[in-house]
N, C-alpha and C positions, 0 to 999 in steps of 0.2 A: 284799606284805607292807606292812603298814600301817605309820604312827607316833605321834607322839602328837597332832601338827599334824592330823590325820586325812588327812593326804596319804594317797592310797591307789596304792602300785605294783601295778597289776595292772587286774583290771577288779571290777567291784561285779555281785552276782548279781542273780536277780530279786526277792529282797528287801532289795535295798541292803546288802548286805552285802559289806566287800573280800573279794577269794579267794574269797567265800561258794559252797556247794558248792548251790547252787537253780539249776537252767537255768530253770525256768519257775514263773508264779502268775498264768495266766490272769483268775480271779476275781480279783485284788486283793486280799485279803482275807487278807493276811501269812502266807501259809499256803503252804508249796512244793506245786505239783503234787500231787508222790510222797508227799506226806505225807498230802493231804486223806482223811478218815473223810465217807462220806455217811451220811447217818441222820436219824432225827427228832429235832426238835429242838423238838417241843411237849412241855413240861414234861406238860403233861395228857394226855397218850398213854399208849399201855401198852407202845408200844413206844421208851419215849424213850430215848434213846442224849447220854446227856452230853456222850461223846467227837465230836458228831457234828463236824463246821467246814463240809460243807455237805449242805444242806435234800433228804431223802429223804420217802418215803413215811411215814405216821404212821395210826396205829390205835386210833381213838376207840370206847370202849365205847358200845353200845347204851345210849340212858334206860332204868334200873329195875337195868341190866348193870352185871356188874364184868369185869375184864380177861379171867378166865377163865370168861366166859358164864353164870356163875353170876348169881341174881337177889342183888340187894343185900338188898331184903327180900322175903324167905317166910314169913310166922309160923306156917303152917298144911305148909309143909315139903311143898307138891304141884308143885312146878317151876315155880309158874306167879307171878308177881310180885306182890306186895299192890295195888302201885299196878295193875297192869293190872287186877286181879280186880276190883276198888273201876269203874275205866271200863267194864268185861263187863256187872258189876250195872246199871251206870247204862243202860248203852244195854239192855238185858233189858226192865228196868222200863218207858223209853221204851215199846219197842215193844209192849209189853204193855197200855199206856195206849193207845196208837194204835190198837191190834187192836180192843181193848173202846168205842173210840170212835167206830168204826167196825161194829162188829154191834151198838150198842146207842142208834146216833147216832139214831133216827127215823127216823118216813118217807120223808126224805129221802134215803138211803141205800138203801132197796129200791132191787131191780133191777126188769128188766122180766119180770110172770108174779109177781109177789109183790105184796105187802101188807104193812102196818106193824100187827104187834099188839099192842094197849096191855096183853091180857094176859100175854103171855108178853115183849114188852118188847123183839121182834125181830121180822127181816122173817120171814114165813112163802111159802106158794104161795097164788096168788089163788084161792079156788076159786069163785068164783061162778058160772063156766061150766066145771064138770068135763067133760075130754073134748074140748074145742076146742082139740086138739092144732098149730091151722097158725094160732091165736088172731086168726081173722075174724071172731068171734062170734056162730058159730053151730057146730052142732055137727053135723058133718053128713057126705057120702060123704070129701072128702077127709080127715077126720080119721080115717077107718075103713080109709081106705088107707093111712095112716102109719101107723096101729095093723101093719095087716097088711102091711106092707114087712116086720117084723120076726119077724113069724110062723115059728114055725120054726128060729129062730134060734139054734142051742147054746151056751150060756151057760158058759162055765167058774169 
């Protein structure tokens, strides 16, 4: 029983209430432990809980998606977010540009056994010594043996 001058007859509970029912407030947040609600306290999260008194796990939607996993922007309705389509298109075009640069880059891009053809603007097989399979600059017995190693091989 408490009187008007705040003299408590009895004991204060965990929240400082005279003869109150709260037995514990371990985190000292002013909410009795038995009344604590664990939940997401981030208002931007998909699972925000306005009643939560203690922090819990939050789920944030991925960029370009809403909380249901649907694209925020999908003008053509193909299930791929417009922003992702733009990124993919840019990567694809960059890849094509890089590939063309490698294919038509000039003589410095030609590998062993190929030469640059100005007519075709690409690397072609070096036919200055046809039949020189071992690359020693002479068409000889070793080249013939290399051909014969494949003779009779069943190609599928």
